[in-house]
C-alpha positions as CSV (number, residue, x, y, z in Angstrom):
1,M,-9.3,-4.3,9.7
2,P,-11.5,-1.3,10.8
3,G,-13.8,0.5,8.3
4,S,-15.8,-0.6,5.4
5,M,-13.1,-2.5,3.5
6,D,-11.9,-5.9,4.6
7,G,-8.3,-7.0,4.2
8,M,-8.9,-9.3,1.2
9,T,-10.6,-6.4,-0.7
10,L,-7.6,-4.3,0.1
11,V,-5.3,-7.0,-1.3
12,E,-7.4,-7.2,-4.5
13,Q,-7.4,-3.5,-5.1
14,A,-3.6,-3.2,-4.3
15,H,-2.9,-6.0,-6.7
16,Q,-4.9,-4.5,-9.4
17,R,-3.5,-1.0,-9.0
18,W,0.1,-2.0,-8.4
19,P,0.6,-5.5,-9.9
20,H,4.4,-5.2,-9.5
21,V,4.2,-4.9,-5.7
22,L,4.8,-8.1,-3.8
23,L,2.1,-8.8,-1.2
24,L,2.4,-10.9,1.9
25,I,-1.0,-11.5,3.5
26,S,-1.3,-12.4,7.2
27,S,-4.2,-13.0,9.5
28,G,-4.9,-14.6,12.8
29,F,-8.6,-15.0,11.9
30,A,-9.2,-15.4,8.2
31,R,-7.9,-18.3,6.2
32,P,-8.4,-17.4,2.5
33,H,-8.7,-20.1,-0.1
34,S,-5.9,-20.3,-2.6
35,D,-8.2,-18.9,-5.3
36,E,-8.7,-15.7,-3.2
37,I,-5.0,-15.0,-3.2
38,P,-3.6,-13.2,-6.3
39,D,-0.9,-15.0,-8.3
40,H,2.6,-14.7,-6.8
41,E,1.3,-13.5,-3.5
42,H,1.5,-15.4,-0.2
43,F,-0.6,-16.0,2.9
44,L,1.1,-16.5,6.3
45,P,-1.2,-17.4,9.2
46,K,-0.6,-15.9,12.6
47,P,1.1,-16.5,14.9
48,Y,4.3,-16.9,13.1
49,R,8.0,-16.8,13.9
50,A,10.1,-13.9,12.8
51,A,12.4,-16.2,11.0
52,T,9.5,-17.6,9.0
53,V,8.3,-14.3,7.8
54,V,11.8,-13.1,6.9
55,G,12.5,-16.3,5.0
56,L,9.2,-15.9,3.1
57,I,10.0,-12.3,2.2
58,H,13.5,-13.4,1.0
59,Q,11.9,-16.2,-1.2
60,M,9.4,-13.7,-2.6
61,V,12.1,-11.1,-3.6
62,L,14.3,-13.8,-5.1
63,A,11.4,-15.2,-7.1
64,S,10.5,-11.7,-8.4
65,R,13.9,-11.2,-9.8
66,G,13.4,-14.3,-12.0
């Protein structure tokens, strides 16, 4: 991610500002530890198949509805 902010800092700020927004984090380089990922958010390493990301988004939406 270009600029002074890295992706995990962006995730943290987005989660703090909009905690109701679901976040799916993806990277081909970084492999964050589970304690670096906010609760109820998911990390998907690249490369991934389209069906995998669609399935994960579907699971996230269903889980958010309780």
